[in-house]
N, C-alpha and C positions, 0 to 999 in steps of 0.2 A: 938717370932715373931720378935723381933726387931733386934735378931744375924742373925734370916736367911736372913733378910731382905738388912741389913747390907754386907755379903757377897757376896749377888748376885750384889747390886751395885758396889761393888769393882771389882768383875768379869766382869762386865759389862764395866766397864771404863780402864781396863785391855784391854779385846778384842776391845775397841774402837781406845786405842793407838796401838794397832797391826796391826788395818785396816789399819791407818793411816799411819802406819811407812813405809809399805810395805815390813814386813818381809819374809822370805822363806814359800811357802806356799805348802802341799800336799794334793793332791784330793783322796776323799774316798767316792764315792756319794753323799749322801746328807750333808755330814759334811768334813770338811777339817780340816789339820793338819798345824799349824802355830807356831812359835818359841813362847817362853812364855817370854812375856816383863816383867814378876815379877820373874825370875830366880833370881834374883840379891837379889829380897826383903828377901829371906826365904831359909835358908842353904836347904830345903828338897824340893822345888820347883822344876819340871820335867822342862826338857827342853824345850818340845814341849807341846801342849794343839790342842784339838779338839774341833771345833766351827762349827755352822751351815754355811754352803754355802752362804744362804742371808746375813749375817752379814759381810761377804767378799766384796759379789757384789753389794749389795745395801746400805751398811754402817748400821751402829746399830742406835736403837732409841736414840734421846737424850731427856735431862730434864725430862718433866712430862710424856714422853712416856715411858722412863726408868723406873720409880717408878710405873706407873702403871702395868706394864708387870710384876715388880715384886713382886707386890701386889697381881696381878690374880695366879702367880704361888704358894703362899703362900696358897691361898683359895683353888688351886685344890683339888680334890677327892682323889691324891696321886698315883692313877691308871695310868700304862702307864710310860713310861720311862723319866729320867730327862731333855731328849734333845727335847723330846715332849711336856712338860713343857716351855722350854726356847724358844723354835720357835714360831715366830709373829703371825704365822698360827694355830698355836694351840687353840686359845680362839677365836671361829668364833663369829663373832658378828651378835646375831640373831635381825633383822628388822623386825618392826613390819608391819603386811600385810595392803599395802593401800587398805584403807575405799573408795569404790564409792560412792558418793553421788548418792541418789536417786533419779530417772529420774523423771525429771520433767513433767506433763502431757502436751502435744502440744495444744495448742488450736487456733482456727483459728480466726486472729485479727478481731476485732470488728470495722469496720469503720464507725464512725458514720457522718450520711451526714452533709457535710460544711453549716454552715447556709448561706442562701441568701445573698449577700451584696446589699444594696441597693445604687445604684449610684446616686450622689447629681445630680439633674435637671440641664441641662448646662445653661449657664450662657454667654450673648453675655458678649464680652469685654466692658468695659467702653470707651465711645463715640462710640462704632461702632453703625451706626443706621440701624434699621430693616429693611428689604426691603419692601416698601409700597402695600399695597393692594389695588389695582386703578381700578374700573369698567369703561369700555370703556360706554360712553352713546348714545345709539343706536335708530333710527328713524325706525322701518318695516313699509313698505308701499305696498299695494297690487295694482298690477296691473291689472285688471279684477274685474268680478263681481260673484266670487266663494265662497264667504263670508270665506275667509282663516286668514285674517290677524288676529282675535280677540283670536282665538285658536292659532294662531301662535304666538303674543306676550305672550301669556300665557306658552307657552313652551320656550320663551327666557327669561322669568322673571326668571325661575327656572336653569337656566345657569350660571354656575359662570362665573365671571367677565364682565357680562353683567349688564348694568343700563338702563332699559327702558324708553324712555321717555313718557310720557301721552299718553295712546291708542286711548281717545278720540280725542287728537289733529292730531292723526296721521290719523285717519279714515276722519276727516273733509279735510285733505289734499290731502288723495287717492282720496276722490269723486272730487275734482278740479282742480289738478294737471297735468300737463300734462305729462305721465313718459314713452310714447311708446317707444321714441328712445332712443339710449345712450347717444346723447347728449343734453336731454330732462333730464335724470336721474343725469347725472352730472351737471349739470346746479342747477338742485332743490338741491341735495346733497349740494353745497356748502352755498346755501340760507337758507338750515336749519341749519349749522353750524353759520351760522352769528343769526340768529333769536333765535335759540334753543341752542348752543352752540354742536351741535351733532356732535360724533366722526366719527360714521357710521353709514350708512343708509343703509338698508336691502331690497329688491325690490321683492316682494313675485308674483309668477304667475303660472297659470295653463295654459300653451299653448296651449295644446290639449283636455281640459277639464279634468273632474273630471269621470275617468272610470278604472277598473283595466288593468293593467299593462302601464296606461300612466305615466309620469313622471312631479313631482312639481318642481318646479325651483325656485333658490335664488341667487341675483347678488348683491355681498357685496360692495358698493362703500365705500372709504376713504373722509370724509367731507373737510378735508382742501383743497384738489385740485379738488374733484369731479371725483378720479383715482378710476375705476374698478380693483378692487384686486381680487377677485374670482367668479367665477359662477358655484355654486352646487346643483346637481338633486339628487331627490330622487323618486322611482318608487312605484306606489300603487299598495298594494297586492292584489292577488285574492281575491272576496267577491262575494255573488249570488246579482245580481242588484234588486232584490226585498228585501233584505234585509236588512234596512236602518242604524240598529245600527253595521252592519258589516263592509257596507260603511263609517258610521262616525267614526269606529276603524281602519279603514285600511289608511285614510285619516290624520286621528291623528299620527300615528305612522310613515309615510313618515313627516309629519309637526316638529315631535320629531326631527327626524335622521337630518333635515333640521338647526333646533335650534342649534343641539349639534356641527354641522360642522360650523354653522357661529361663535359658541363660541370661537372652534381653531382658526379660522382666526383672529380675534378678541386679541386672547391673543398674537399673532404676530405684531400685528400692534402696532407703539409707540403711548404712550396717551401725547394729549396736551389740556392745557385749554389756554383760550384768556384774555388779559386783555379787559375789558367792559369800566374802570372809573379810574382815577387817582385825587385824591384829598387829596394836599398836601404827606403827606408820607404814604397815604393809597393806595394801588393798590387792585382794585377790580378785583376779577378772577370769571368767569362762571364755576366754579366746588366748589363743596363743600363735605359735609356730604355724600350724596347718592353716590357723584363719587369716595369715598371714603378717602378725604383728611384729614387729623387731625390738632389740633393745633401744633405749634412747628416742621411742616414737611419743609424741605428746596427743593427749586423748582428752575431750572434753567430758566432765564430770555433770550427771544431767538426774535430777530428781523430781517425783511427782507428776510423770508423764500420763498418757490418758489416750483414748480411744476415739476418733476423728470417725462419725459413722460416713462409711462409704468413701473413705480416704484413707485410712490407717492410724497408724499409732504417732502421737506426737510426744516428744520426750520430754517436755518438761522443763524446768528450770534449770541455765548453768551456773552448777555452784561451786565448781574449782574444775583446775585444770592438771591434771596427773601426767607422770612419767613412766614408762615402761622400764623397767628395771631387771627382770630376767624372766625366767618361764620354770611352769609348772607340769609336768607329763607333757603328752603329746599336742595339747590345744589349750592350756591355759598359762596363766603369767601372773607376774605380781609387778606393782607399781607402788608409786609415792606421790605426795600430794606435791607438786609444784608449786599451785598457787593456789588462793582462796581458800575456803572452808573444809571439814572433816568428810570423808566419805562414809556413807552408809551401808548397808546390805541393800541390794535390791536397785541401788543406784544404776544407772546405766551409763556406759561408756562409748562414746563414737566420735566422729570428725564433723564439722562445720559442712 
C-alpha cells in the first residue's frame, strides 16, 4: 500500500506542476493531453500524459485533500477504470438523511387571570387642607295656620348641608312675628341672624289652602342682609278628599320637594359666622360643632360688609385669619388670631 500511495502522490505533484506551468494542452472529451513535466526525470518517460479535464480547469487538490484521494483510490473495489478512481467526483459522499424533529403538539396558551392590584387609598398632600363640611343654620317659619312647619322641619333635618334651628323656638316666633309682607320677612331674617345666628330663613306657606292641585310655597332669605334669594313651589298631587291618609301623603310629598330644593339653594350661599365676643386673645363665634366647625380649622375674618341689592350680602374687607381652638356649648366656638389684625364684635368669619 505504501508503494502505490507514493506513486500516486508523485503523479499528483507532477500534474500540479503541469497545470501551474501552463504547458500545451490537447482536448479529448473528459480528459486532456498535456506535456509530461517528468519527461527528463526518467529515460523511458512519455513526452505527454492524459489527465482529467477538471485538473486543468479547477486545479488539483493539495495537501490533505491529495492524501485523502490517494487513500480512497487504494481502498476501492478495483472495478472501473483508473481514470474513474482518480477523478474527484468518483467517491461521492453519502450524506446522512436529515432527521426532522418530532412535531410538538400545539396547545392553546393558558392565560391565567392577572391578580387584582389593590390601589393605595388617595392621600392628601402634606399641608393641603381638606374642604370643610359646613352646614347652614336655617330657621323655618310658617306663614299661616296650616300646621305644616313641624313636618317641614323634619324634612329639612334630612337634607344634607342644613342645620335646623330648634323647632320649638321657630314655632313660637311664627305665632307672634309679623311675616305677611316681604319687608317684614326681610327684617325678621336679619333679627334672627343677630339673636340665633341664622344663615338662612325659610318662610313656608299654603297661599290657596290644602287641596289637590294647589301649591305650597317656600321663600328662602339670606339672614345677613335679609335678601330674598329664591321662591320655591311644589304642587299638591291628587287625592280623595275623604281619604285623610292620602291627603297627608300628598302634602308630605310636596314638603319633601320643597326641603330638597331649599337645600340646593343653601349649598350655593356663602357660609358666615359672627363674632359675638372678644376677650383678650379669645374670639367667640356663634357657630361650632353643629355647624360643622372643627378644631384647627382656619377662617377668614371680615369687616364692614354690606348688602348688594338683588344679590345678597358682601362680607367686606378681609382683616385677619383666625384658627378654631375649641368649642362652647352645642354650636359655639372660640378662636385666636393666626395672622393679621385684632377681631371685633360683629366681624364675620367665613371661607374663601
